[in-house]
C-alpha positions as CSV (number, residue, x, y, z in Angstrom):
1,A,-41.4,-68.8,77.2
2,M,-43.4,-65.3,76.9
3,S,-40.7,-64.2,74.4
4,D,-41.2,-67.3,72.6
5,A,-45.2,-66.6,72.3
6,L,-44.3,-63.0,71.1
7,K,-42.1,-64.4,68.3
8,K,-44.9,-66.8,67.1
9,R,-47.4,-64.3,66.8
10,K,-45.2,-61.4,65.2
11,S,-45.7,-61.2,61.4
12,K,-42.7,-61.9,59.1
13,V,-41.3,-58.9,57.7
14,V,-39.5,-58.7,54.2
15,R,-37.7,-55.8,53.0
16,S,-37.4,-54.7,49.8
17,E,-36.3,-51.2,48.7
18,T,-38.1,-51.2,45.2
19,G,-41.0,-53.0,46.0
20,T,-44.4,-51.6,47.8
21,P,-45.9,-52.9,50.8
22,E,-48.3,-55.7,50.5
23,G,-50.1,-58.0,53.0
24,K,-50.7,-61.6,52.4
25,R,-52.6,-63.9,54.2
26,G,-52.2,-68.1,53.6
27,R,-55.4,-70.0,53.3
28,G,-54.4,-72.8,55.1
29,D,-53.8,-72.9,58.9
30,G,-50.8,-72.3,60.6
31,E,-49.4,-69.9,57.7
32,Q,-48.1,-66.8,58.7
33,E,-48.9,-63.4,57.7
34,V,-46.3,-61.9,55.0
35,R,-45.5,-57.9,54.5
36,V,-43.1,-56.6,51.9
37,Y,-41.2,-53.3,53.2
38,S,-39.6,-50.7,51.1
39,E,-37.8,-48.1,52.1
40,E,-38.1,-45.8,49.0
41,V,-42.0,-45.9,49.9
42,E,-41.2,-44.7,53.6
43,L,-38.5,-42.6,52.3
44,D,-41.4,-40.3,50.3
45,G,-43.4,-40.1,53.6
46,S,-41.0,-39.0,56.0
47,D,-39.9,-35.4,56.9
48,P,-36.2,-34.9,57.1
49,A,-36.5,-32.5,60.1
50,E,-38.7,-35.3,61.8
51,D,-35.6,-38.0,60.9
52,Y,-33.0,-35.2,62.4
53,R,-35.1,-35.0,66.0
54,Q,-35.5,-38.9,65.8
55,Y,-31.6,-39.3,65.3
56,K,-31.0,-36.5,68.3
57,L,-33.2,-38.4,70.5
58,T,-31.7,-42.0,69.0
59,C,-28.3,-40.8,69.9
60,K,-29.3,-39.5,73.2
61,A,-31.1,-42.9,74.4
62,L,-27.8,-44.8,73.2
63,A,-25.8,-42.6,75.4
64,K,-27.6,-43.0,78.4
65,L,-27.9,-46.9,77.9
66,M,-23.8,-47.2,77.8
67,N,-23.9,-45.2,80.8
68,E,-26.3,-47.1,82.6
69,I,-24.7,-50.9,81.5
70,Q,-21.5,-48.9,82.7
71,E,-22.5,-48.1,86.2
72,L,-24.2,-51.4,86.5
73,K,-20.6,-53.5,85.7
74,A,-19.2,-50.7,88.1
75,N,-21.7,-52.0,90.9
76,G,-20.3,-55.5,90.2
77,A,-22.8,-57.0,87.9
78,K,-21.7,-59.5,85.5
79,D,-22.0,-59.6,81.9
80,G,-24.6,-62.4,81.5
81,C,-27.2,-60.8,83.8
82,A,-30.6,-60.3,82.8
83,E,-30.5,-56.4,83.1
84,V,-27.3,-55.7,81.3
85,E,-28.7,-58.2,78.5
86,Q,-31.9,-56.4,78.1
87,K,-30.1,-52.8,78.2
88,R,-27.7,-54.4,75.4
89,M,-31.0,-55.7,73.3
90,Q,-31.9,-51.9,73.6
91,S,-29.0,-50.5,72.3
92,C,-28.8,-52.8,69.5
93,I,-32.1,-51.9,68.3
94,H,-31.1,-47.8,68.6
95,F,-27.9,-48.8,66.8
96,M,-30.7,-50.3,63.9
97,S,-32.4,-47.3,64.1
98,L,-29.4,-45.3,63.5
99,K,-28.3,-47.3,60.5
100,K,-31.8,-47.0,59.0
101,L,-31.8,-43.2,59.5
102,N,-28.4,-43.5,57.8
103,R,-29.7,-45.1,55.0
104,L,-32.5,-42.8,54.6
105,A,-30.2,-40.1,54.8
106,H,-27.7,-41.4,51.8
107,M,-31.0,-42.4,49.8
108,R,-32.6,-39.1,50.1
109,L,-29.1,-37.5,49.3
110,K,-29.0,-39.6,46.4
111,R,-32.5,-38.6,45.0
112,G,-31.3,-35.1,45.6
113,R,-28.3,-35.6,43.3
114,D,-30.4,-37.5,40.7
115,Q,-33.1,-34.7,40.7
116,T,-30.4,-32.2,40.4
117,H,-28.7,-33.7,37.0
118,E,-31.8,-34.3,35.8
119,G,-32.4,-30.2,36.2
120,K,-29.5,-29.4,34.8
121,Q,-30.1,-31.8,31.6
122,R,-33.0,-30.1,30.9
123,V,-31.5,-26.7,30.9
124,D,-28.7,-28.2,28.9
125,V,-31.2,-29.3,26.6
126,L,-32.9,-25.7,26.5
127,H,-29.5,-24.1,26.0
128,L,-28.7,-26.2,23.2
129,Q,-32.3,-25.2,21.5
130,L,-31.1,-21.6,22.4
131,Q,-27.8,-21.9,20.6
132,N,-29.6,-23.5,17.5
133,L,-32.3,-20.6,17.5
134,L,-29.5,-17.8,17.6
135,Y,-27.5,-19.8,15.0
136,E,-30.3,-19.6,12.6
137,V,-31.0,-16.0,13.5
138,M,-27.5,-15.4,12.6
139,H,-27.6,-17.2,9.5
140,M,-30.8,-15.6,8.4
141,Q,-29.3,-12.3,9.2
142,K,-26.2,-12.9,6.8
143,E,-28.5,-14.1,4.3
144,I,-30.5,-11.0,4.6
145,S,-27.5,-8.8,4.3
146,K,-26.4,-10.9,1.4
147,C,-29.6,-10.2,-0.3
148,L,-29.4,-6.4,0.3
149,E,-25.8,-6.2,-1.0
150,F,-26.6,-7.9,-4.0
151,K,-25.0,-6.3,-6.9
152,S,-26.3,-7.2,-10.2
153,K,-24.3,-7.3,-13.4
154,H,-26.7,-4.6,-15.2
155,E,-25.3,-2.1,-12.5
156,E,-22.0,-2.0,-14.4
157,I,-23.5,-0.9,-17.6
158,D,-23.9,3.0,-18.2
159,L,-27.3,3.4,-19.3
160,V,-28.9,5.9,-20.8
161,S,-31.0,8.6,-18.6
162,I,-34.6,8.0,-17.9
163,D,-35.5,11.0,-19.6
164,E,-33.7,10.2,-22.9
165,F,-34.9,6.5,-22.7
166,N,-38.6,7.9,-22.4
167,K,-37.7,10.2,-25.3
168,E,-36.1,8.0,-27.8
169,A,-37.0,4.1,-27.0
170,P,-40.0,3.4,-28.8
171,P,-43.2,2.5,-27.4
172,E,-43.0,-1.3,-28.0
173,I,-39.7,-0.9,-25.7
174,S,-40.4,1.9,-23.4
175,R,-44.3,1.1,-22.4
176,I,-44.5,4.1,-20.3
177,S,-47.9,2.9,-18.8
178,I,-46.2,0.0,-17.5
179,T,-42.8,1.2,-16.0
180,K,-44.0,4.7,-14.9
181,D,-44.8,3.2,-11.2
182,D,-42.5,0.0,-11.9
183,P,-38.8,0.3,-11.1
184,H,-38.0,-3.1,-11.8
185,Q,-40.1,-2.9,-15.3
186,L,-38.1,0.2,-16.2
187,T,-34.8,-1.3,-15.6
188,L,-35.8,-4.0,-17.8
189,A,-37.1,-1.9,-20.4
190,R,-33.8,0.4,-20.3
191,L,-31.8,-2.9,-20.8
192,D,-33.6,-4.0,-23.6
193,W,-33.2,-0.3,-25.3
194,E,-29.6,-0.6,-24.8
195,L,-29.1,-4.3,-26.2
196,E,-31.1,-2.5,-29.2
197,Q,-28.5,0.1,-29.4
198,R,-25.5,-2.2,-29.1
199,K,-26.8,-4.3,-31.9
200,R,-27.2,-1.1,-34.4
201,L,-23.2,-0.1,-33.5
202,A,-22.5,-3.4,-34.1
203,E,-23.8,-3.1,-37.5
204,K,-22.4,0.2,-37.7
205,Y,-19.0,-1.2,-36.5
206,K,-18.7,-3.8,-39.6
207,E,-19.6,-1.2,-42.0
208,S,-16.8,1.0,-40.9
209,L,-14.7,-1.9,-41.0
210,S,-15.5,-2.8,-45.0
211,S,-15.0,0.6,-45.5
212,K,-11.7,0.5,-43.8
213,E,-10.6,-2.2,-46.0
214,K,-11.6,-0.3,-49.2
215,I,-9.6,2.9,-48.3
216,Q,-6.6,0.6,-47.6
217,K,-7.0,-1.2,-50.8
218,S,-6.9,2.4,-52.7
219,I,-4.1,3.5,-50.4
220,E,-1.8,0.4,-51.6
221,V,-2.5,1.0,-55.2
222,K,-1.8,4.8,-54.8
223,K,1.4,3.8,-53.1
224,E,2.4,1.7,-56.1
225,H,1.5,4.7,-58.8
226,L,4.0,6.9,-56.5
227,S,6.8,4.2,-56.2
228,S,6.5,4.3,-60.1
229,L,7.4,8.2,-60.1
230,Q,10.4,8.2,-58.7
231,P,12.5,7.6,-61.5
232,G,10.8,10.7,-63.3
233,L,11.1,12.8,-59.6
234,N,14.9,11.9,-59.8
235,A,15.3,13.8,-63.2
236,I,13.3,16.6,-62.3
237,M,15.6,17.1,-59.2
238,Q,18.5,17.0,-61.3
239,A,16.8,19.5,-63.8
240,S,15.7,21.9,-60.7
241,L,19.1,22.2,-59.2
242,P,19.6,26.1,-60.8
243,V,16.1,26.7,-59.6
244,Q,17.0,25.8,-55.5
245,E,19.8,27.8,-55.4
246,Y,17.8,30.8,-56.7
247,L,15.1,30.2,-54.1
248,S,17.7,29.1,-51.4
249,M,15.9,25.6,-51.0
250,P,18.8,23.2,-50.7
251,F,17.4,20.0,-51.1
252,E,20.3,18.7,-53.0
253,Q,22.9,20.2,-50.3
254,T,21.1,18.3,-47.9
255,Q,21.2,15.3,-49.8
256,K,25.0,15.6,-50.2
257,Q,25.3,15.8,-46.1
258,I,23.7,12.8,-45.9
259,E,25.8,11.0,-48.0
260,I,28.9,12.8,-46.0
261,A,27.4,11.3,-42.7
262,R,27.3,7.6,-44.6
263,H,31.3,8.1,-43.8
264,L,31.0,7.9,-40.0
265,P,31.2,5.4,-37.8
266,P,28.0,3.1,-37.7
267,S,26.9,3.9,-34.4
268,L,27.0,7.4,-34.9
269,Y,25.7,7.1,-38.3
270,V,22.5,5.1,-36.8
271,L,21.9,7.6,-34.2
272,L,22.1,10.3,-36.5
273,V,19.6,8.6,-39.2
274,Q,17.2,7.7,-36.6
275,A,17.3,11.2,-34.8
276,N,16.3,12.4,-38.3
277,A,13.8,10.6,-39.2
278,Y,12.2,10.9,-35.5
279,G,12.5,14.5,-36.0
280,Q,10.4,14.4,-39.5
281,A,8.2,11.8,-38.1
282,C,6.9,13.8,-35.0
283,G,7.4,17.4,-36.5
284,E,10.2,18.1,-33.8
285,C,12.8,20.7,-34.8
286,F,16.3,19.1,-34.9
287,S,19.8,20.7,-35.6
288,F,22.7,18.4,-37.0
289,T,26.6,19.5,-37.5
290,N,29.2,16.9,-38.0
291,G,32.4,17.4,-35.7
292,Q,35.6,17.1,-37.0
293,P,37.8,13.8,-36.2
294,C,40.0,14.8,-32.7
295,D,44.0,14.7,-34.1
296,D,45.5,13.0,-31.1
297,D,49.1,14.5,-32.1
298,S,48.1,17.9,-31.4
299,G,50.3,20.3,-30.0
300,D,54.0,20.5,-29.8
301,S,56.2,17.3,-28.1
302,D,57.1,20.1,-25.5
303,A,53.5,20.2,-24.4
304,E,53.2,16.2,-24.7
305,E,56.0,15.6,-22.0
306,E,54.5,18.0,-19.5
307,Q,51.3,16.2,-19.2
308,T,50.7,14.5,-16.1
309,D,50.6,10.7,-15.8
310,R,46.5,11.0,-15.5
311,H,46.2,12.5,-19.0
312,T,48.7,9.7,-20.5
313,P,45.9,7.1,-20.4
314,T,43.4,9.5,-21.7
315,R,45.4,9.8,-24.5
316,C,45.3,6.2,-25.0
317,L,41.2,6.1,-25.0
318,N,41.4,8.4,-28.2
319,F,38.5,9.5,-29.9
320,S,38.5,9.7,-33.7
321,H,35.0,10.7,-34.4
322,V,32.7,13.1,-33.3
323,V,29.0,14.5,-33.9
324,N,27.7,17.5,-32.4
325,V,23.6,16.8,-32.7
326,L,22.1,20.0,-31.7
327,L,18.4,19.1,-30.4
328,F,15.8,21.2,-29.8
329,P,12.8,19.0,-28.7
330,V,12.8,20.7,-25.1
331,S,11.1,24.9,-26.0
332,L,10.1,25.9,-22.5
333,D,10.5,30.0,-22.2
334,G,13.1,29.6,-25.2
335,S,15.2,26.9,-23.3
336,V,17.3,24.6,-26.0
337,L,19.1,21.3,-24.9
338,H,22.4,20.3,-26.7
339,L,23.8,16.6,-26.9
340,F,27.3,16.3,-28.2
341,F,27.6,12.5,-29.0
342,Y,30.9,10.9,-29.3
343,Y,32.1,7.8,-30.3
344,L,35.3,5.9,-29.0
345,M,37.4,4.0,-31.2
346,N,39.4,2.0,-28.9
347,L,37.0,1.3,-26.6
348,N,33.8,0.6,-29.0
349,I,31.3,2.8,-27.1
350,M,29.6,6.3,-27.4
351,T,29.7,8.9,-24.7
352,V,27.5,12.0,-24.5
353,K,27.9,15.4,-23.0
354,A,25.0,17.7,-21.9
355,K,24.3,21.8,-21.8
356,V,21.0,24.1,-21.5
357,S,20.8,27.1,-23.1
358,T,18.3,29.4,-21.7
359,A,16.5,32.5,-22.9
360,T,16.7,34.2,-19.0
361,D,19.5,34.2,-16.6
362,L,18.7,31.5,-14.0
363,T,21.5,32.5,-11.8
364,G,18.7,33.6,-8.8
365,A,18.4,30.5,-7.1
366,I,21.2,29.5,-5.0
367,S,19.7,25.9,-4.2
368,A,19.1,25.0,-7.8
369,G,22.8,25.3,-8.9
370,E,23.0,21.6,-9.5
371,L,19.8,21.4,-11.4
372,L,21.4,22.5,-14.8
373,N,24.5,20.8,-14.1
374,S,26.0,19.4,-17.3
375,D,27.8,16.5,-15.2
376,T,24.7,15.4,-13.5
377,L,21.7,16.5,-16.1
378,L,21.1,13.3,-17.4
379,N,21.9,11.0,-14.5
380,C,19.7,8.2,-13.9
381,L,17.4,9.2,-17.3
382,Y,16.9,5.4,-16.7
383,A,16.7,3.9,-13.6
384,N,20.1,3.2,-11.9
385,D,21.9,4.2,-15.3
386,Q,24.6,6.8,-13.8
387,G,26.9,6.8,-16.4
388,R,30.0,6.1,-14.7
389,E,31.4,2.8,-15.9
390,T,31.9,1.5,-19.3
391,P,28.9,-0.8,-20.5
392,N,31.4,-2.7,-23.0
393,P,33.1,-5.4,-20.7
394,A,36.1,-5.5,-22.9
395,N,37.3,-2.5,-21.9
396,R,38.3,-3.9,-18.3
397,Y,41.0,-5.6,-20.0
398,Q,41.8,-2.5,-21.6
399,F,42.1,-0.3,-18.8
400,D,44.7,-2.8,-17.0
401,K,46.9,-2.6,-20.0
402,V,47.1,1.2,-19.3
403,G,46.9,1.4,-15.8
404,I,43.1,3.1,-15.4
405,S,41.2,1.9,-12.6
406,V,38.3,3.8,-12.5
407,F,36.6,4.8,-15.9
408,G,34.3,7.3,-13.7
409,D,37.6,9.8,-13.5
410,Y,37.6,10.4,-17.2
411,V,33.7,11.2,-18.0
412,A,34.6,14.9,-17.4
413,E,36.4,14.7,-20.5
414,L,35.3,12.0,-22.7
415,G,31.3,12.4,-21.7
416,H,29.1,9.6,-19.9
417,P,28.9,6.4,-21.6
418,Y,24.8,5.9,-20.7
419,Q,23.3,3.1,-21.5
420,W,20.5,4.7,-23.3
421,V,23.2,6.3,-25.6
422,Q,24.5,3.1,-26.5
423,R,20.9,1.9,-27.5
424,L,20.5,4.9,-29.7
425,G,23.6,4.0,-31.4
426,G,22.3,0.2,-32.3
427,L,25.4,-0.8,-30.1
428,Q,24.7,-4.3,-27.9
429,F,26.7,-5.4,-25.1
430,P,28.0,-7.7,-23.5
431,S,29.3,-9.5,-26.6
432,E,33.2,-9.1,-27.4
433,T,32.4,-7.4,-30.4
434,P,29.8,-4.8,-29.9
435,E,27.0,-5.2,-33.1
436,V,25.2,-2.4,-34.6
437,C,21.6,-2.7,-34.5
438,D,19.0,-0.1,-36.4
439,S,15.9,-1.8,-34.8
440,L,17.6,-1.4,-31.3
441,S,18.1,2.8,-32.0
442,A,14.8,3.1,-33.5
443,S,12.6,0.9,-30.6
444,H,14.3,3.4,-28.1
445,M,14.7,6.6,-30.0
446,E,11.1,8.1,-29.0
447,S,11.1,6.6,-25.6
448,T,14.5,8.4,-24.9
449,M,13.5,11.8,-26.6
450,K,10.7,11.8,-24.2
451,L,12.8,11.4,-21.4
452,L,15.0,13.9,-22.4
453,R,12.2,16.2,-22.7
454,G,10.7,15.6,-19.6
455,R,14.1,15.7,-17.7
456,V,14.6,19.2,-18.9
457,Q,11.1,20.6,-18.3
458,S,11.0,19.3,-14.8
459,R,14.4,20.7,-14.0
460,L,13.4,24.1,-15.6
461,A,10.5,24.0,-13.8
462,L,12.1,23.1,-10.5
463,H,14.8,25.9,-10.9
464,K,11.3,28.5,-10.9
465,Q,10.2,26.8,-7.7
466,F,13.2,27.2,-6.0
467,S,13.7,30.9,-6.9
468,S,10.7,31.3,-4.9
469,L,11.3,28.7,-1.9
470,E,14.4,30.6,-1.0
471,H,12.4,33.7,-1.0
472,S,9.9,31.8,1.8
473,I,7.2,31.7,-0.9
474,V,5.7,28.2,-1.8
475,P,4.1,28.7,-5.4
476,V,0.7,26.8,-5.5
477,S,-1.0,26.8,-9.0
478,S,-4.4,27.5,-9.2
479,E,-5.4,23.9,-10.2
480,C,-4.1,22.5,-7.1
481,Q,-5.9,25.9,-4.7
482,H,-8.4,23.1,-3.8
483,L,-6.1,21.2,-1.9
484,F,-5.3,23.5,0.8
485,P,-7.4,25.7,3.2
486,T,-7.3,29.3,2.5
487,K,-6.0,30.4,5.9
488,V,-2.4,28.5,6.4
489,L,-0.6,30.1,9.3
490,S,2.9,27.9,9.1
491,R,5.2,29.9,6.8
492,L,8.4,28.4,5.1
493,S,11.4,30.1,6.4
494,R,14.4,28.5,5.0
495,W,15.2,26.3,1.8
496,T,19.1,25.2,1.1
497,A,20.8,22.6,-0.6
498,I,23.1,20.1,1.2
499,T,25.4,17.8,0.6
500,H,25.0,14.1,0.6
501,H,27.3,13.8,3.5
502,E,25.5,16.5,5.5
503,Y,22.3,14.7,4.8
504,T,23.6,11.3,6.2
505,N,24.8,13.1,9.2
506,L,21.3,14.2,10.6
507,S,19.9,12.3,13.3
508,F,16.3,12.0,11.9
509,T,17.3,10.9,8.3
510,R,19.4,7.7,9.5
511,H,16.8,5.6,8.8
512,V,16.3,6.8,5.2
513,S,20.2,6.3,4.7
514,D,20.0,2.7,6.3
515,A,17.0,1.7,3.7
516,G,19.1,2.7,0.8
517,L,16.3,5.4,-0.4
518,A,19.6,8.3,-0.1
519,R,22.0,7.7,-3.0
520,E,25.0,10.1,-4.4
521,T,23.3,10.5,-7.3
522,D,20.3,11.9,-5.5
523,L,20.1,15.8,-5.0
524,F,19.6,16.9,-1.2
525,F,17.8,19.7,0.5
526,L,16.8,21.3,3.8
527,A,13.5,23.0,4.4
528,V,12.5,25.0,7.8
529,V,9.0,25.7,8.3
530,E,8.3,27.9,11.6
531,R,5.3,29.1,13.2
532,G,5.8,31.2,16.7
533,T,7.9,29.1,18.8
534,A,7.8,25.8,17.0
535,R,10.2,24.8,14.3
536,L,9.9,22.0,11.4
537,Q,12.8,20.5,9.8
538,A,12.3,18.6,6.8
539,A,15.1,16.9,4.9
540,V,14.3,16.2,1.2
541,V,15.9,13.6,-1.2
542,L,15.0,14.7,-5.0
543,N,15.7,11.6,-7.1
544,P,17.0,12.5,-10.7
545,R,14.0,10.8,-12.2
546,Y,11.6,13.4,-10.5
547,P,8.7,13.7,-11.0
548,E,8.0,9.9,-11.5
549,I,9.9,9.1,-8.3
550,S,8.9,11.3,-5.7
551,P,10.6,13.3,-3.4
552,L,11.3,11.7,0.0
553,F,10.6,13.8,3.5
554,A,11.7,13.2,6.9
555,L,10.7,15.3,9.4
556,S,12.5,16.8,12.8
557,L,9.8,19.2,14.9
558,S,11.4,21.3,17.9
559,W,8.9,22.2,20.3
560,K,8.8,21.4,24.0
561,G,11.8,19.1,23.2
562,E,12.9,17.4,20.0
563,R,10.9,15.0,18.2
564,A,11.5,13.0,15.3
565,G,9.7,10.7,12.9
566,R,10.8,8.0,14.3
567,S,9.7,8.8,17.9
568,D,6.7,10.6,17.6
569,D,3.5,9.1,15.8
570,N,1.9,12.4,14.7
571,L,5.2,13.1,13.0
572,R,5.4,9.6,11.4
573,A,1.4,10.3,10.3
574,I,2.6,13.8,8.9
575,E,5.7,12.0,6.7
576,S,2.8,9.7,5.5
577,E,0.6,12.4,4.4
578,V,3.7,14.2,2.1
579,N,5.7,10.8,1.1
580,V,2.4,7.8,0.8
581,F,-0.3,10.1,-0.4
582,K,1.4,11.8,-3.2
583,S,-1.1,11.0,-5.6
584,E,-3.1,13.4,-4.4
585,L,-0.8,16.2,-4.9
586,Q,0.6,15.5,-8.3
587,G,-1.3,18.2,-9.8
588,P,-1.5,18.7,-13.6
589,R,0.2,16.3,-15.6
590,P,3.3,15.8,-15.6
591,G,3.4,16.8,-11.9
592,H,6.0,19.5,-11.8
593,Q,4.1,20.9,-9.1
594,L,4.5,18.3,-6.5
595,L,7.4,19.1,-4.9
596,T,5.7,22.6,-4.0
597,N,2.2,20.9,-2.9
598,Q,4.4,18.4,-0.8
599,V,5.6,21.7,1.1
600,A,2.3,23.3,1.5
601,R,0.9,20.1,2.4
602,L,4.0,20.1,5.4
603,C,2.7,23.7,6.3
604,V,-0.8,22.8,6.7
605,C,-0.1,19.7,8.7
606,L,1.9,21.7,11.4
607,D,-1.0,24.1,11.7
608,V,-3.0,20.8,12.5
609,Y,-0.4,19.4,14.6
610,L,0.0,22.5,16.8
611,E,-3.7,23.6,16.9
612,T,-5.1,20.5,18.1
613,D,-2.1,19.7,20.7
614,G,-3.6,19.5,24.4
615,Q,-2.9,22.6,26.5
616,D,-1.0,22.3,30.1
617,D,-3.5,23.1,32.4
618,S,-1.0,24.0,34.7
619,V,-0.2,27.3,31.9
620,E,-2.4,30.1,32.5
621,G,-3.5,32.4,29.8
622,P,-4.7,32.1,25.8
623,R,-3.3,28.8,23.9
624,E,-0.1,29.9,22.0
625,F,-1.8,28.1,19.1
626,P,-5.6,28.9,18.6
627,R,-7.3,26.6,17.1
628,E,-8.2,27.9,13.8
629,K,-8.6,24.6,11.3
630,M,-12.2,22.7,12.0
631,C,-11.6,19.2,12.8
632,L,-14.0,16.4,13.3
633,R,-12.2,14.8,16.0
634,T,-8.8,16.1,17.5
635,A,-7.6,12.4,18.5
636,R,-8.3,9.1,17.7
637,G,-6.6,5.6,18.6
638,P,-4.2,4.5,21.4
639,N,-1.7,6.5,19.6
640,R,-3.8,9.6,19.4
641,L,-3.3,10.7,16.1
642,K,-4.1,13.8,14.8
643,P,-6.7,14.4,11.6
644,F,-4.2,15.5,8.8
645,K,-6.1,14.8,5.9
646,Y,-8.0,18.0,4.2
647,N,-11.7,17.4,2.8
648,H,-12.7,19.8,-0.3
649,P,-15.0,21.7,-0.2
650,Q,-16.1,21.2,3.3
651,G,-13.3,22.6,4.8
652,F,-12.3,20.3,7.5
653,F,-10.2,18.0,8.6
654,S,-10.4,13.9,9.5
655,H,-8.5,11.1,9.8
656,R,-7.5,8.9,7.3
């Protein structure tokens, strides 16, 4: 009854997790006081440490009650006794307290997580703002760089100097008072003056064109007048024959020789006429002699029976017309190029043989033996034109009939049927019946003559250079002295000619052969450069079209072991200096100093290679190769490349 009274006096409590505690009192009798309880509000005022202490006390009290209940039951107390029920009720109260503390702990954890999440969101917002600001800064920097690097079109115009502008420009354009202290106005004024000058020059150009037209009309009138004089000149020539004989001026004889040349085959006649016309137009000194037809029946029958089977097919390829055209376009120290053109009647092709006559003896250089060889002198005058195969497709069937497998076996006797020889004779292939075309010969005459001149000049220049190289002297002309330092300690000790087979057998040239850069038509040489205990071998491939196609160097160094360009990055860099950057070594046109300049650069690069090599700390004493060259950096990059580029006139070496 007492507990019922207490329950009636106790206020009714309503839990609410979101509301605030409020007290309300009814106006009528018997109404109970209603209060709203919120754990959120209690959580704000609670202390986690105090809750933890309350948790420990509650657990201890709960454990104590459980022990007391156990003791009561052990002493014989029944479940329904008042003492056990009281202690059980107290235990339930403690359990409710633990549940409350657990809820508070979870709510406190959730609040902490929410606060952490809100803090991370604020940080993310600030980070995003920072990124936006950085992007705007970067964009502004790019725009500033574009503005600073902007180049106007007027910078490409070569304007007159400021002094000349102030001196020649009129005051209304120069405006010295304004442009003196304002570079922008000065530039605008100079551009205005440039425009005025160009307008003036355009007017002069129009006047020159009109004057040119008048002169051309005058020339046409004079040409018509000269053509009308032809009949009278013929009569005068006939009347002047005795005078020509007396004065040794055989104009008529030359005319008769031309008439006789008309009986030559069309291809040889076209060649003769076009070569003569080119010589007269370009001021070249040519000499022509007409050869006699070859007699295939010459010699007695006994001699014919003694001929081997190899000569039998040759007699079937008889040629009945020959023109020995002696050309003098190459005048270098009295040297003369002789070209002998042949027309093979049965094969309908033309061949040529060459010979160079020199005023001085050129037998001093052993390695230059193949340079002026008449069999290889004109090889590859045009790209891939070796003159070993007949250009006429119809000849294959003729060869099968007489048992000829390779035409190249007979070029020593019949001459080389180069493609350019057919073009000079006006022969066009691969039609079954070759046609003779004058325009084809004329279009190729000038270019071929230039190539012939360049070929002989380059071979004569190489002949002189090889004489010096064989005596361990690298000739460097005065125009190319600036390409190399004044002091070069590495010296060329050997320069010899080698065969294609010997070249391909070298271990450090296999990559060149595999790439197809070493052909049998090329010339091959071996150079040895030495300094101290170091010995550098250079295998050189010289293309017949030198200096249009530069020589190719492959290197092998014998010093502290064997090294090659395929295994040593610095040797590969030296090969690049010699092979790739060849344009720096061309020298004066047409570049006849290229080979010797490449050898000189090879010596310089070997000095840099040896002098910049790190000394072994275990070896005492002075360096084998003291540093003589000035280098900004001795090595660079993961490959530790050395500085091989020479800078003139500063005199130091740097990296590419």
